[in-house]
PAZAFI-950970 format. One record per atom (N, C-alpha, C): x, y, z. Coordinates in pm, whole numbers, plus 50000, padded with zeros to 5 digits. Layout:
! residues N
XYZ...
END
This chain:
! residues 292
863147740173273862327745573340860817748173261861047749473130859737750073050859037738373030859787727573064858847714773083857987712573180858757718073284858117719073419856827727373430857017737373339855787748573351854697741873268855007736173152854037728373067853187719973145854167709573204853767700073287852287704873430852927716773469851957721673570850977727673530850997732973391850027739973292848737728673269849537716473216848437703273172847627699173272848467698073421847847694973530846737702173560846987713273589846047726473620844697725073521844897718073370843807721073283843307707173324843557696873343842877687173372841997687473488842877691973605842067693673706840607704773686840877713373628839737724173598838877718173507839247705873409838137699573349837357689773423838037684873528837597674973632836507684273705836677693973770836037702873827834317707273726834747707373621833707711873500832737701873505833307691373499832637679773476831587673473595832417675973709831927673773840830607683873869830937695273839829637707173858828507702173735829197701573615827897696973522827137687473555827837675373601827137663373651826017665373734826537671673861825527677573955824527685073924824847695873799824007703373754822797695273677823007684673636822017676273550821027667073647821507666873770820717658973856819187668073905818327666673865817277672673902816687674974037816147686674079815997691174207814927681574250814907679474414813627672174463812387680574441811207673874405809827677474399809557686574551808997696774553808607703274680807457692574773807357694374899806607685974948805107687274912804467675774892802807680674882802127680875000801407692374989800657695175125799677685775171799357683675301798527673675301797087680475336796107673075268794787679175279794197676475438793557686875486792997684475637792057675575629791897668875720791057658475761789577659875714788777655375636787467661675626786477651175658784857653675628783757645575693784497631475668784657629275530785027614375516786017605575583787107613575639788017607875745787387607575874786137613775927785707612376068785227598876102785867593476213785427580676268783757578376295783347591976306781777591276374780827587276222781547589376120780547591575999779527579375972780247567975982779677554475975778547551676074778807553576185778047551876318776747558376289777057574876243776127581676246774797579076117775907574476013774767569175899773937557575961774687550176038773937536676074772727539576158772577551776258771717554476347770447560776276771087570276147769997575076054769517567075940770157559075908769587555075752769477539675751770037531875858769937516475845768447512775932768027502275850766837497575909767117489976009768317484276043768857474476150768967483176268769347495076255769567502576368767797506376451766867507776371765637510076401765107497376444765247488276416764697473276457765647472176598766687474976603767327472276734767077481276840766357492176843765897501076948764507497376972763777492776873762347485576875762267477076960763427466176926763487452676969763827457177149764637463577158765017466977307763547470277389762897481177305761607485077423760887472477387760667467077296759667455777300759997441177383761427440077422761807432077525761597437177654761837450477671761417456477809759727453977833758887454577738757527451477746757497437577783758007430977747758027414577783758307413877954759307422577964759847420278104759147426578199758217437578174757427442878250756577437178357755877427878332754977422378435755797416378540756917410078518757667403078598758287413378695758737423178644759397434378702758567439378814757337444078760756347447678861756087440578965755797424878958755557416579023756627412479154758097408879089758777403979169759327413179258759497409179394760437419279465761747424179412762207434179442763407438179427763627454479343764457459479364764587473979262765787472279159765497481879058766597482678959767847487278982767437495279111768917506379154769527502779245770897498879237771777494179340771887504679490771447516679444771277523879558769897522479645769217512979585767887511279692768117497679726768987495179832769277482779907768247476279981766717482480011765807475680079764967469779979765037471379853764217467679735763337476879704762567485879778761717495679778760177488879789760137480379918758937473779908757847482879968756777481279921755567489079931755457504179902756387507779805756377521479736755807518879581755177528679542754707527779397755907528879309755737521779198756657518079089756947529379001758477530978981758877538978896760167532478806760397538678675761057535278564762067547178550763217542878535764207558678514764767554478368764757564278300765097565978149766417579578153767487576878073767997581778056767657589977923768087602377866767387611577776767927607277661769287613277626769937610877495770357600277468769937597577323770217584077253769317572577350768517575577436767867563977501766257567377468765867576277485764607582577449764337592277335765607601977316765537613477226766877611177126766857610777007767667610876914768137622376846769607624676896770357638176875771287633676749770967626376665772347623876568772277634376465771167640476466771597653976357772597661976421772647662376576773807671876625774987668876566774957652276571776377645776551776857647776386775357648476338776167650776164776307663376137775927674276217776107686876175777757691076222778187682076355779597682376368780587676076297780117666676223780907657676121781137666976014780017675175963780337682075821781157696075861781017699076011781677713876038783167712676072783457698976071784787691676111784897697876258784077695076351784227695976502784467682476553785617676276587785817664776633785967662376761785807672776852785687674176994784417678477026783917675177145782677675877176782777691377221781557701477144781727714477169780057716377255780557721877386779297723477432778387732777421778907745277319778107755777283777247751677181777747743877077776847740576967776057729377022776287720077144775337709477190774267718877236774547729177338773537734877373772477745777297773167746977172772367754277063771397743077028771897729677010770787718976972769607717977057770507718577166769157712577311768207727077278768547739077272767727748477274766487747777148767077738877056766037741676907765107729976935765237719377034764157711577085763697705776964764417701676891764347689776747764507677476752765047672476843765417656576879763907648676853764057640076782762907631876743763277620476838762217608776872761987599176944762847590776890763577580276983764017565176939762817557876932763407548976811762197537276791761707531076885760577530776920760137523277040759787528977146760297540377194760427546177301758867552277357758287560677266757147564377298756237554377327756077543577252754677533277286755507527077410756517524677461757017518477576756427524877690756817540377688756417550377800755057550877833754177549377721752737549577718752557535477811753047524677761752657511277829753027515477969753967520378023754577522478179753157530478228752767539978173751747548878228750337541078238750387533378133748877525178173748977519178271750157511178322750367504778438750817513278543750477525678559750627533078662752177533978698753027533978627754427535178652754957549578644755297553578747756177568578737757267566978648757417578278544758287578278463759177590978467760487585278502761407595678531762777595278447763107606078410764067611078327765287616278385766457607378381767927612178465768667615178351768947628878303769997629778195771177638578249772217636578180773337646678201773747659378111772507661278020772197675477988772687685678100773287695078095773777702578197772897713178189772727717078330771967731978335773387743078316772957754478236774027764678217773277776678171773347782778227772847799878163773297800178023772297807577977772757812877816773017826277809773577833977723773637848477715772457854277679771517844877615770267852677580769207853177678769597843777790768857844377903769167842678042770457851578047771077850978185770387847478280768967854978305768347851578450768137838178458767957828178356767617815278401768897805778401769027801078530770177791778581769807778678472768907772878429768587761678382767597763278265768027768178164766817768178045766967754277950767997746478001767927735577947766627724877998766077726278099765517718978171763887721878095763597734878078762437737478003762517730877849763537732877787763817730177668763657713377633764267708677727763707693377743762547688077802761827692577853760557691077903759577691777749759967704377678759327708577547759737698277470760847692577419761257686977363760707670977345760327664877491759857652677535758657654777483757557663777497756377665377471756057666777302756917673477269756747671977114757227656677038758387654077110758367640077072757357625977067756547630977166755487620977188755147615477327756057623077393756207616077538754967623777646754587631077588753137636577670753977650277763753127651577838753377662977962754147654978061755457658578091756467655578193756367661578292756007658578399756257666578560757647671878581757797686578580759347692378611760007681878691759317677678831760337669078905760627656078851759947652878734760277639178686761387641878577762237648978549763547653378476764337658978585765387653478566766427654978648767847658778576768397671578569769777675678490770627676878607772157674278533773107676278569773217689378637773507692478742773977705878793772797712178871771807703678828770227709878901770307703979037769937715579137770137711979316771377705479313772617705579244773837703179269774197691979235773337681979163773657671079134774707666679042775627659279045776947659379006776837648378847777777646378783777537638978628777047624578695777467617378783777257605778845776087603478891774887595278824773617595778839773077590678980773947582979065773557578279171772727584379264773107596679284772067606379395770857609879338770547611279221769327613979144768467599679175769247584979131768477575079129767987575679321769017578179378768537581579558767557584979563767237597679495766347609179514764757600779480765117594479352763647588679323763407574979388764457567179476764257558779561763477561379687763497573679717762877578879852761397576779831761127576979743759107575579738758867567579634759567558979568759317550179464760207537779470759577526279426760617515879414760827511679226761857515779210762387515279078762477500379000761527498378923761447487978893762247484978760762697493378689763197491078533764387503778528765407501178446766307513278418766557510078278766797522978224767087522178057767997534378043768787528077936770117539477912771017532877789772027544377749772697538677626774207536277702774407538477830775587540377896775647531378023776637523678058776747515278189776497526078308776827540378296776507546478390775087553878443774217546678321772597548378359772177539678446773137528278469772697518678558773577517078696774727522078673775557520378789776827530978809777557535978886778567542478888780077534778842780317541678708781597537078679782057550378624783447550578557784397563378530784807559678410785467573378356786217569178220787747566778257787897565878382789137561278427789387545278400788417540478437787997524878445788387515878310789327511378273789317506678145788277498078086788397490077985787237481977930787177468578011788417463078035788427451778117787777452578269788087464678332787427468678470785897470978438785757478178344784107477778304783477463978294783947458278214783567442778198783577436878332784377433478427784217429378559783047436778630783147448978633781987455378712780567451678666780487452878527779017449878465778737433078483779657425978476779497413178513778957408978646778977416578736778727414078867777037411078917776217419378786774937421578801774147414778680774487400578658773897397178536772507393778542772027392278677770437388878675769667404678666770477414278664769927427278672769557430278539770627427878445770457427778295769707421578248769317407578308768387399678228767027401078292766827410778382765347412778416764907428278409765897436878483765477453078474766347462378413767367459078369768277466178291768087467178145767947476378084767787476077922768407486177873769557481377791770577489477719769847494277564770067505877520769627512477406770997509877328770787506677194772267507077125772567519177080774017521777105774287537677074775627536777009775887536476870777437536076798778297550176818777727556276825778137572076780779287577376898778807575177016779987580977143779417575977279780387573777349780157570777493781467566677554781157565477708782647565777809783217552177790782617543677722783237529177668784387534777590784167543977494785437544877402786247555177488785727562677549786877574977611787857565377710787387554077760788107545777869789367537677792788967537477667790257532077598791667540677568792677535877598793677542477601794157545877469795047557077435795447557877306796767551477279797177547977168796127546277077794977537377059793977541177012793057530477016793007517976960793837519876830794347507676767794647495776830795507499576960796007487877035794897478277095793817484477065792917477877166792017466277094792557468276935791867458376856792177446276874791217436476859791337421476892791767414576709792817409276756793027404276584792727386476581792157383776699791997369176680790887363476784
END
């Protein structure tokens, strides 16, 4: 009996010893480090940073914009003398009517890159209508390179200059009685930027007179009294009706239908910072990259 008891005690001691070794072995394993907190994305991570710097600091961008308007000056005599219209909405070609040219405003004749720079530094990745409207109210946008001289050339040739913009009419808390303070702001900014006195009727904003974001109805309004000889913009929608729901391939097919207008009457001003072309790309946008 005693031998059995001793054997039992010995077995228990071995078991306890094993447990002790196991516990001690686990105790020697270092605890995993705490997860490293990920830093919030900053200005250097903003995809608009390089594009905005390109607009503001590169000589290449300045020359591109100037070349666009220099090309327009070369094409102007033929646009005035040849029959036809730059507006798809003017199906009759506008024969017998005095000439007009249509311009978008933002990133076509006015440079708003400081607003984009502010958004980058503030970490505002999405469009903020309040801060945009604040910028419009400051009236501090500068002219796009080449735009002032070309507008002056149009006026020397007795061409009506019309600005059609999707700056939106919207009352401000500081001026609740004014349904569209942006109209006066833009007229004043155009003047200080060097475009002279623009007649109020020659600046057409989104929401003014019920006009939608699609610019076709405003082009039709100009076409009632003038032959639209040239059109200028940084977006396809400045020339024709397209939507953000139409992807890059469909937009390319639509644009390709009007080869002769791109060559003679439509002038595109480069804008690398934003646009419906980017919004039309499905997420993730990296899937749209070409690898060959």
